KELUMTOR-133948 format. One line per 4 residues: for each residue x, y, z of N, C-alpha, C. Coordinates in pm, 1 decimal. Layout:
X,Y,Z,X,Y,Z,X,Y,Z ~ ... $
% end
This chain:
-9687.8,2229.6,-1131.2,-9655.9,2107.4,-1202.1,-9779.8,2016.5,-1201.9 ~ -9803.7,1950.6,-1312.2,-9917.8,1860.0,-1322.6,-9901.8,1741.8,-1228.2 ~ -10015.0,1690.2,-1183.4,-10014.2,1576.2,-1092.1,-9945.4,1454.9,-1154.7 ~ -9970.2,1431.9,-1284.1,-9908.5,1317.0,-1351.8,-9756.2,1325.9,-1349.9 $
-9703.8,1447.5,-1370.2,-9558.1,1466.6,-1372.2,-9498.1,1449.1,-1232.4 ~ -9570.7,1494.1,-1130.3,-9522.6,1478.3,-992.5,-9514.8,1329.8,-957.1 ~ -9623.3,1257.7,-986.0,-9626.7,1113.9,-958.6,-9517.6,1043.0,-1038.3 ~ -9499.5,1083.0,-1163.6,-9397.5,1021.6,-1249.4,-9257.8,1039.6,-1190.4 $
-9226.2,1162.7,-1147.6,-9093.8,1189.9,-1090.8,-9070.8,1109.5,-963.1 ~ -9174.0,1099.6,-880.3,-9159.2,1028.4,-753.4,-9145.4,877.2,-773.6 ~ -9223.0,821.7,-865.5,-9211.2,677.8,-893.5,-9072.4,646.5,-949.9 ~ -9027.8,729.8,-1043.2,-8895.8,709.2,-1104.3,-8785.3,713.3,-999.4 $
-8791.8,812.9,-911.0,-8688.0,827.4,-809.7,-8689.4,710.7,-710.3 ~ -8808.1,666.1,-672.6,-8817.1,551.4,-581.3,-8759.9,425.6,-645.5 ~ -8795.8,403.2,-770.9,-8746.6,284.5,-841.1,-8594.2,288.5,-853.1 ~ -8540.6,404.3,-889.1,-8395.2,416.7,-904.6,-8323.1,405.5,-770.7 $
-8387.2,449.7,-662.8,-8323.7,439.5,-530.8,-8305.1,293.7,-489.1 ~ -8391.1,206.1,-536.8,-8378.2,62.4,-510.5,-8291.8,-6.9,-616.2 ~ -8250.6,68.7,-717.5,-8170.6,16.9,-829.1,-8243.5,-95.3,-902.2 ~ -8373.4,-75.4,-922.1,-8455.1,-170.2,-996.6,-8475.7,-119.8,-1137.7 $
-8488.6,-211.1,-1230.3,-8528.6,-174.5,-1365.9,-8680.3,-161.2,-1367.7 ~ -8731.7,-105.3,-1476.3,-8876.9,-95.8,-1489.1,-8939.1,-235.0,-1489.9 ~ -8870.7,-329.2,-1550.8,-8921.3,-466.5,-1556.2,-8927.8,-529.4,-1416.9 ~ -8826.4,-505.1,-1334.6,-8826.5,-561.3,-1198.8,-8940.7,-504.4,-1115.7 $
-8963.9,-374.2,-1126.3,-9076.6,-313.5,-1054.7,-9208.4,-368.0,-1107.6 ~ -9217.5,-383.0,-1238.3,-9340.0,-435.2,-1299.5,-9370.6,-576.0,-1248.9 ~ -9267.9,-658.9,-1235.8,-9288.5,-795.3,-1185.7,-9339.2,-794.8,-1042.6 ~ -9287.9,-702.8,-960.6,-9330.7,-695.8,-821.2,-9475.3,-647.9,-809.4 $
-9520.3,-569.9,-906.8,-9656.8,-516.2,-903.9,-9753.4,-595.4,-990.9 ~ -9702.5,-695.8,-1060.7,-9783.7,-774.4,-1155.7,-9840.3,-687.2,-1267.8 ~ -9755.9,-599.6,-1318.9,-9788.9,-516.5,-1434.3,-9683.5,-540.3,-1541.2 ~ -9705.9,-484.0,-1658.2,-9603.6,-491.8,-1763.0,-9507.2,-374.8,-1746.2 $
-9387.3,-389.1,-1801.9,-9291.3,-279.4,-1794.8,-9338.3,-159.4,-1876.0 ~ -9426.2,-182.4,-1971.2,-9482.5,-71.4,-2049.6,-9569.2,18.2,-1961.7 ~ -9640.9,-42.0,-1865.7,-9722.4,37.0,-1772.7,-9633.5,124.2,-1685.1 ~ -9524.1,67.0,-1635.8,-9431.0,143.9,-1552.6,-9373.0,258.8,-1633.9 $
-9334.9,230.2,-1756.7,-9280.3,333.3,-1845.0,-9382.1,445.1,-1867.1 ~ -9506.5,406.7,-1886.4,-9613.4,505.2,-1907.9,-9629.7,594.0,-1784.8 ~ -9627.0,534.2,-1666.3,-9640.3,612.5,-1543.6,-9521.3,705.5,-1524.7 ~ -9400.6,656.8,-1557.1,-9280.4,737.8,-1537.3,-9268.3,849.8,-1640.2 $
-9335.3,836.2,-1752.8,-9338.8,945.0,-1851.6,-9444.5,1048.7,-1816.5 ~ -9534.3,1013.4,-1725.9,-9642.1,1104.4,-1689.6,-9762.0,1092.5,-1780.9 ~ -9771.7,981.9,-1854.4,-9885.2,961.2,-1944.9,-10004.4,898.6,-1874.0 ~ -9992.9,872.7,-1747.4,-10101.4,814.4,-1670.1,-10058.7,799.4,-1525.5 $
-10155.9,764.9,-1441.3,-10130.7,747.1,-1298.3,-10180.3,608.0,-1258.7 ~ -10103.8,536.9,-1176.9,-10151.8,406.6,-1130.5,-10277.7,422.4,-1045.0 ~ -10359.3,318.5,-1039.7,-10479.7,326.5,-957.0,-10441.4,324.4,-808.9 ~ -10538.5,352.6,-723.2,-10513.1,366.8,-580.5,-10458.6,238.0,-518.5 $
-10511.3,125.4,-560.4,-10465.8,-3.4,-507.2,-10317.7,-25.1,-540.1 ~ -10278.5,10.8,-661.7,-10138.5,-4.5,-703.5,-10049.1,93.7,-629.0 ~ -10097.0,216.6,-609.5,-10019.1,314.5,-533.1,-9998.0,266.4,-389.5 ~ -10100.3,205.6,-330.1,-10087.1,151.2,-193.9,-9982.0,40.2,-190.4 $
-9984.6,-45.1,-290.9,-9886.6,-154.0,-297.4,-9745.6,-97.5,-316.0 ~ -9733.0,6.5,-397.4,-9601.9,69.3,-418.5,-9553.7,137.9,-291.0 ~ -9645.4,201.8,-218.5,-9608.0,267.2,-93.0,-9554.1,164.8,6.3 ~ -9617.5,48.9,10.2,-9571.0,-58.7,98.0,-9436.6,-113.4,50.3 $
-9422.4,-127.9,-80.3,-9300.6,-181.8,-139.4,-9180.0,-91.3,-113.3 ~ -9201.7,40.6,-122.7,-9092.2,136.5,-106.4,-9082.5,192.6,35.4 ~ -9173.5,150.5,124.6,-9176.2,197.6,264.1,-9190.3,349.4,272.5 ~ -9284.6,402.3,196.8,-9316.7,544.9,202.5,-9466.3,558.2,226.5 $
-9508.9,679.7,264.1,-9652.1,702.7,281.8,-9716.1,724.1,145.1 ~ -9846.2,709.9,141.5,-9919.5,722.9,15.6,-9909.8,864.3,-41.5 ~ -9904.5,964.4,47.6,-9897.6,1102.5,-1.4,-9762.3,1136.1,-63.8 ~ -9662.1,1050.1,-44.5,-9531.1,1072.5,-106.1,-9544.0,1085.8,-257.7 $
-9632.1,1004.6,-316.9,-9644.2,1001.0,-462.5,-9700.0,1130.2,-520.5 ~ -9781.0,1203.0,-443.5,-9845.3,1324.1,-496.8,-9783.6,1451.9,-441.7 ~ -9677.1,1439.0,-361.5,-9611.3,1555.8,-303.8,-9503.3,1605.9,-398.3 ~ -9514.6,1733.5,-434.2,-9415.3,1794.1,-523.0,-9282.7,1807.4,-447.9 $
-9174.8,1762.9,-507.5,-9042.3,1771.7,-447.5,-9008.2,1656.7,-354.2 ~ -9097.1,1560.7,-340.8,-9069.9,1446.6,-252.1,-8950.5,1365.9,-301.8 ~ -8936.0,1359.0,-434.0,-8823.0,1283.1,-488.2,-8690.0,1350.2,-454.1 ~ -8690.3,1482.7,-441.6,-8567.8,1554.2,-403.0,-8531.4,1523.7,-257.6 $
-8634.0,1512.4,-172.2,-8608.5,1477.6,-32.2,-8550.4,1337.0,-22.1 ~ -8596.6,1249.0,-108.5,-8546.9,1111.8,-108.5,-8398.4,1108.0,-144.0 ~ -8356.2,1194.5,-235.8,-8214.9,1198.6,-275.1,-8126.8,1240.0,-157.5 ~ -8179.0,1327.5,-69.7,-8101.3,1376.1,44.0,-8092.8,1272.8,155.4 $
-8191.4,1182.7,158.6,-8195.9,1081.7,264.2,-8088.9,975.8,238.8 ~ -8010.6,947.1,338.4,-7907.2,843.2,326.6,-7950.2,721.9,408.0 ~ -7954.7,609.5,346.2,-7994.0,486.0,415.1,-7886.8,448.3,516.5 ~ -7926.1,390.8,631.5,-7828.1,356.5,733.8,-7729.5,247.8,691.0 $
-7771.3,161.0,600.5,-7678.5,58.2,552.7,-7708.0,28.8,406.3 ~ -7606.1,-4.0,335.0,-7622.4,-40.3,194.4,-7684.0,-178.9,189.2 ~ -7803.9,-187.2,131.0,-7880.5,-311.6,132.9,-7808.0,-426.6,63.2 ~ -7754.8,-401.2,-54.4,-7690.1,-509.5,-128.8,-7564.6,-558.2,-57.7 $
-7488.3,-466.7,-3.2,-7368.5,-505.5,70.2,-7402.4,-587.7,193.4 ~ -7508.5,-548.1,261.9,-7554.3,-620.2,380.8,-7594.5,-762.7,344.7 ~ -7668.3,-777.3,236.0,-7712.3,-909.3,190.9,-7593.9,-997.0,152.0 ~ -7498.8,-937.3,83.5,-7380.7,-1012.3,41.2,-7301.0,-1061.1,161.4 $
-7286.7,-975.5,261.5,-7211.0,-1012.8,381.2,-7278.9,-1128.7,453.9 ~ -7411.9,-1126.0,464.5,-7484.0,-1235.8,529.9,-7458.3,-1366.9,456.2 ~ -7473.0,-1363.7,324.8,-7450.3,-1484.7,244.8,-7307.8,-1536.3,262.2 ~ -7211.7,-1446.6,252.8,-7071.4,-1487.9,263.9,-7037.1,-1541.2,402.8 $
-7096.9,-1482.5,507.1,-7070.7,-1531.8,642.6,-7118.2,-1675.8,660.1 ~ -7233.5,-1707.2,606.0,-7284.6,-1844.1,617.3,-7196.0,-1940.8,538.5 ~ -7157.0,-1900.2,418.6,-7070.5,-1985.6,336.3,-6934.7,-2006.3,403.4 ~ -6878.0,-1899.2,458.2,-6750.1,-1911.4,529.7,-6766.0,-2003.8,650.7 $
-6882.6,-2000.6,713.5,-6908.7,-2091.2,825.9,-6899.2,-2237.3,785.6 ~ -6955.3,-2271.2,667.9,-6944.8,-2408.9,618.2,-6798.9,-2448.8,598.7 ~ -6723.1,-2359.5,535.4,-6583.3,-2391.3,507.3,-6500.1,-2398.3,635.2 ~ -6533.3,-2314.7,732.7,-6463.5,-2319.6,861.5,-6490.5,-2451.9,932.3 $
-6616.4,-2495.6,929.3,-6651.1,-2624.1,991.5,-6577.6,-2738.8,922.1 ~ -6572.3,-2736.2,789.3,-6501.6,-2841.5,715.3,-6353.4,-2842.3,751.6 ~ -6294.0,-2724.3,763.1,-6152.6,-2714.7,799.3,-6128.5,-2767.6,940.2 ~ -6217.4,-2732.3,1033.0,-6202.6,-2779.1,1171.3,-6212.0,-2931.8,1178.5 $
-6308.6,-2990.1,1108.1,-6321.1,-3136.6,1107.2,-6199.9,-3202.5,1041.4 ~ -6146.4,-3138.3,938.3,-6028.1,-3192.6,871.1,-5908.3,-3193.1,966.3 ~ -5887.3,-3081.9,1033.5,-5774.4,-3072.9,1127.5,-5790.9,-3175.3,1239.8 ~ -5913.3,-3187.7,1290.8,-5940.0,-3286.4,1396.1,-5908.0,-3428.0,1347.5 $
-5953.2,-3460.5,1226.0,-5929.7,-3596.3,1174.4,-5781.3,-3621.7,1148.7 ~ -5708.1,-3519.6,1109.9,-5563.9,-3536.0,1086.2,-5487.9,-3553.4,1217.8 ~ -5529.7,-3479.2,1320.8,-5456.3,-3481.5,1447.3,-5489.9,-3603.5,1533.1 ~ -5617.0,-3638.2,1540.4,-5658.1,-3740.1,1636.8,-5694.2,-3874.1,1574.2 $
-5730.7,-3874.3,1448.8,-5769.5,-3999.6,1384.1,-5662.3,-4049.6,1287.9 ~ -5568.2,-3964.6,1256.2,-5459.3,-3996.1,1163.6,-5509.8,-4047.0,1028.6 ~ -5619.3,-3988.2,981.5,-5669.0,-4021.7,847.6,-5676.3,-3894.1,765.6 ~ -5660.2,-3909.7,638.0,-5668.1,-3795.6,547.4,-5812.5,-3783.3,497.6 $
-5886.7,-3695.6,557.7,-6028.8,-3679.9,525.4,-6048.1,-3563.4,427.8 ~ -5977.9,-3567.0,317.1,-5986.2,-3457.6,219.6,-6127.0,-3441.7,163.1 ~ -6207.2,-3547.3,169.9,-6343.6,-3537.7,116.0,-6430.9,-3441.9,197.1 ~ -6386.2,-3404.7,316.8,-6461.1,-3305.4,394.5,-6470.5,-3171.6,321.0 $
-6374.6,-3143.9,233.9,-6376.5,-3017.5,160.4,-6465.5,-3021.8,36.6 ~ -6517.7,-3137.9,4.0,-6606.3,-3149.7,-112.4,-6745.7,-3098.2,-79.7 ~ -6796.2,-3133.2,37.5,-6936.1,-3107.1,71.2,-6971.3,-2959.8,91.6 ~ -6880.9,-2872.4,135.2,-6919.7,-2730.9,144.5,-6948.7,-2665.5,8.6 $
-6899.5,-2724.1,-100.1,-6924.1,-2663.2,-232.2,-7072.8,-2667.3,-267.6 ~ -7140.1,-2785.3,-266.3,-7283.8,-2782.1,-294.7,-7362.9,-2705.2,-189.3 ~ -7317.9,-2711.5,-62.9,-7386.3,-2634.3,41.1,-7375.7,-2484.7,14.0 ~ -7260.8,-2440.8,-35.8,-7243.8,-2299.4,-70.6,-7339.1,-2258.9,-182.3 $
-7352.2,-2344.0,-283.7,-7447.4,-2314.5,-391.3,-7591.0,-2311.6,-338.8 ~ -7622.8,-2401.7,-244.9,-7758.5,-2403.8,-188.4,-7787.6,-2274.8,-112.6 ~ -7690.9,-2226.2,-36.1,-7709.5,-2100.1,37.2,-7722.4,-1984.2,-60.0 ~ -7637.5,-1980.9,-163.6,-7648.3,-1873.3,-263.0,-7784.5,-1877.0,-330.7 $
-7833.7,-1996.4,-361.4,-7965.6,-2009.6,-423.9,-8074.7,-1958.4,-330.5 ~ -8066.6,-1995.4,-203.0,-8168.4,-1953.8,-106.2,-8172.8,-1802.8,-93.3 ~ -8058.1,-1739.6,-78.6,-8056.6,-1594.8,-65.4,-8088.6,-1526.4,-197.4 ~ -8056.5,-1590.2,-307.8,-8091.1,-1533.1,-437.6,-8242.3,-1530.8,-457.3 $
-8312.5,-1634.4,-411.7,-8458.4,-1636.1,-421.9,-8516.3,-1516.4,-347.9 ~ -8459.7,-1488.3,-231.7,-8513.6,-1380.4,-148.8,-8473.7,-1242.8,-200.6 ~ -8350.1,-1227.4,-246.5,-8298.2,-1094.9,-276.5,-8243.2,-1075.0,-416.8 ~ -8224.0,-1178.3,-493.9,-8142.9,-1165.6,-614.8,-8216.3,-1163.9,-747.1 $
-8140.3,-1186.6,-850.1,-8189.4,-1190.3,-987.7,-8230.0,-1332.9,-1023.7 ~ -8328.5,-1344.5,-1111.6,-8380.0,-1477.2,-1147.1,-8276.2,-1560.7,-1222.8 ~ -8198.5,-1498.7,-1313.2,-8101.3,-1576.4,-1390.6,-7992.7,-1633.6,-1300.3 ~ -7963.2,-1564.2,-1190.5,-7863.1,-1614.5,-1097.3,-7915.0,-1737.9,-1023.9 $
-8047.2,-1748.0,-1010.8,-8107.3,-1867.4,-951.7,-8078.1,-1991.2,-1034.5 ~ -8082.5,-1975.3,-1166.8,-8050.6,-2087.7,-1255.6,-7904.6,-2128.8,-1239.4 ~ -7815.0,-2031.8,-1231.1,-7672.6,-2061.5,-1214.0,-7649.2,-2134.2,-1081.0 ~ -7710.8,-2084.3,-974.0,-7691.4,-2145.8,-841.7,-7751.2,-2285.9,-834.5 $
-7872.0,-2303.8,-889.6,-7933.5,-2437.0,-883.9,-7856.5,-2536.3,-971.7 ~ -7806.5,-2491.3,-1086.5,-7723.8,-2578.7,-1170.5,-7593.5,-2614.4,-1099.9 ~ -7531.7,-2514.5,-1039.0,-7409.2,-2539.8,-963.5,-7431.8,-2637.2,-849.7 ~ -7544.3,-2622.3,-780.1,-7577.0,-2715.4,-671.6,-7592.6,-2857.7,-724.4 $
-7665.7,-2872.5,-833.8,-7690.8,-3005.0,-892.4,-7559.4,-3075.2,-927.2 ~ -7475.0,-3007.3,-1003.9,-7353.1,-3072.1,-1053.1,-7249.2,-3092.3,-943.4 ~ -7238.0,-2997.7,-850.7,-7139.9,-3017.3,-742.9,-7186.7,-3122.4,-642.9 ~ -7317.9,-3136.9,-624.8,-7368.3,-3243.5,-538.0,-7338.1,-3381.0,-598.8 $
-7361.1,-3392.4,-729.1,-7327.8,-3518.6,-796.4,-7177.6,-3546.4,-789.5 ~ -7097.1,-3441.9,-809.5,-6951.5,-3458.2,-801.5,-6908.5,-3496.6,-660.1 ~ -6975.0,-3439.8,-559.5,-6941.0,-3473.0,-420.9,-6969.2,-3620.4,-391.5 ~ -7085.2,-3669.4,-437.0,-7115.0,-3812.2,-417.9,-7013.7,-3899.5,-492.0 $
-6979.7,-3859.6,-613.7,-6883.6,-3937.2,-692.4,-6747.8,-3942.9,-621.7 ~ -6700.1,-3827.6,-575.3,-6568.9,-3823.9,-510.8,-6570.1,-3891.3,-374.0 ~ -6682.3,-3882.3,-303.9,-6691.6,-3948.1,-173.3,-6679.1,-4100.1,-187.5 ~ -6737.9,-4152.4,-293.2,-6735.2,-4297.4,-317.7,-6652.2,-4328.1,-442.6 $
-6536.3,-4266.1,-450.3,-6448.4,-4275.6,-566.6,-6407.8,-4420.2,-597.6 ~ -6390.7,-4499.4,-496.9,-6346.1,-4637.7,-519.2,-6450.3,-4722.3,-592.7 ~ -6576.7,-4679.9,-588.9,-6681.8,-4755.0,-658.6,-6696.9,-4713.9,-805.3 ~ -6633.8,-4604.7,-844.8,-6636.2,-4555.2,-982.9,-6779.7,-4538.4,-1036.7 $
-6857.3,-4457.1,-965.9,-6996.1,-4429.3,-1004.2,-7003.1,-4317.9,-1108.8 ~ -6928.7,-4326.2,-1215.9,-6928.2,-4217.3,-1314.5,-7063.6,-4200.9,-1381.6 ~ -7144.8,-4306.2,-1385.6,-7278.2,-4295.6,-1445.9,-7371.1,-4204.6,-1365.3 ~ -7329.9,-4172.9,-1245.5,-7406.5,-4080.5,-1162.2,-7425.6,-3945.6,-1231.7 $
-7327.1,-3906.6,-1312.7,-7336.3,-3778.0,-1382.2,-7442.9,-3778.0,-1491.0 ~ -7481.8,-3893.9,-1538.8,-7589.3,-3902.5,-1638.4,-7721.0,-3854.4,-1577.4 ~ -7738.4,-3876.6,-1447.5,-7858.3,-3829.8,-1377.1,-7867.9,-3677.2,-1383.8 ~ -7753.6,-3611.0,-1388.0,-7752.7,-3465.0,-1391.1,-7808.7,-3405.2,-1518.6 $
-7805.1,-3479.4,-1628.5,-7852.6,-3425.4,-1757.0,-8001.8,-3394.8,-1754.0 ~ -8089.8,-3489.2,-1715.6,-8231.8,-3452.9,-1709.8,-8262.6,-3349.7,-1600.9 ~ -8185.9,-3354.3,-1491.8,-8206.4,-3253.5,-1387.3,-8172.6,-3115.2,-1441.8 ~ -8061.3,-3103.8,-1515.1,-8023.3,-2975.6,-1574.4,-8128.0,-2929.5,-1674.8 $
-8177.7,-3021.2,-1757.0,-8282.6,-2985.9,-1853.9,-8407.1,-2935.7,-1781.8 ~ -8444.4,-3001.4,-1671.8,-8561.4,-2958.0,-1594.4,-8539.3,-2819.5,-1534.5 ~ -8418.5,-2792.6,-1486.4,-8388.2,-2660.9,-1430.0,-8398.6,-2551.6,-1535.6 ~ -8346.8,-2578.0,-1654.7,-8354.1,-2478.6,-1763.2,-8498.8,-2454.9,-1803.7 $
-8576.0,-2562.1,-1817.7,-8717.7,-2546.7,-1853.2,-8794.5,-2471.2,-1744.9 ~ -8764.7,-2502.1,-1619.5,-8828.3,-2430.4,-1508.8,-8795.3,-2281.3,-1515.9 ~ -8668.7,-2249.6,-1543.2,-8626.8,-2110.3,-1551.8,-8699.5,-2039.5,-1665.9 ~ -8712.7,-2106.0,-1779.1,-8783.5,-2046.6,-1893.0,-8927.9,-2017.0,-1855.8 $
-8993.4,-2111.4,-1789.6,-9133.3,-2091.1,-1750.3,-9145.7,-1975.5,-1651.7 ~ -9060.7,-1974.2,-1550.5,-9070.6,-1871.2,-1446.8,-9036.2,-1733.3,-1501.0 ~ -8927.6,-1721.9,-1574.6,-8880.2,-1590.6,-1618.3,-8952.7,-1540.8,-1742.4 ~ -8967.4,-1625.0,-1840.8,-9019.9,-1579.1,-1969.2,-9172.0,-1569.2,-1972.7 $
-9240.0,-1663.8,-1908.5,-9384.8,-1669.3,-1924.7,-9463.7,-1622.3,-1803.5 ~ -9397.6,-1597.4,-1692.1,-9468.1,-1553.4,-1571.6,-9454.1,-1402.7,-1558.8 ~ -9531.7,-1331.3,-1636.1,-9526.0,-1184.4,-1633.1,-9660.5,-1128.2,-1598.5 $
% end
C-alpha cells in the first residue's frame, strides 16, 4: 500500500474515533478543511510538524501515521471511559450542586426564618448557564457557546429583576439588547472569520 494511503487511512480513523468533523480537526491544526480532506483522500501528506501536532492531539506515537494496519488496531482498542459521557456527568454534577445548595437554603429559611425565599431558586439558573458555557469552551461546540452565553445574559437580568421585583426595574432588560448583539457579533467573528 502506498504511504499516502496508509497515512490517509490512519488520519481518517483517528479523526472518526474522536467523532470530529474535518472542519473541527482543521481548526485544531490551523488548517483548512480542504487540507484535511486532501490528506484523507491520500492526495498528500501533512508535513512533519503537523504530524507531530496530530500525534500529540490524538495521543499516539508519530510512527502510528505510517504504520500499515494501525487504524485497524485503533478500532479494536476500547477506551476506558466514554469521553463525552464523562464530560456531561461532570457538568451536570456541578449544576445539580447549585440547585441542591439553593434547595437547602430554601428549606433552612422556611424552617428557621419563617420567610418564603423563593428567589433562591432564581440564581442557580444563570449559574447553570455559566457552568455550561465554561465547560463548552473547554469541550464543546462553538455554536453552543453562543446559546449558553445568551442564556446566561438573559437569565442573569431576569434574576436581578425578580430579586428586586418591588422596584419594577423592567428597563433592565433593555441592557440585554446590546449585550446580545455583542455576543452574536463576537460569535460571528470567532466562528466565521477565525479559520
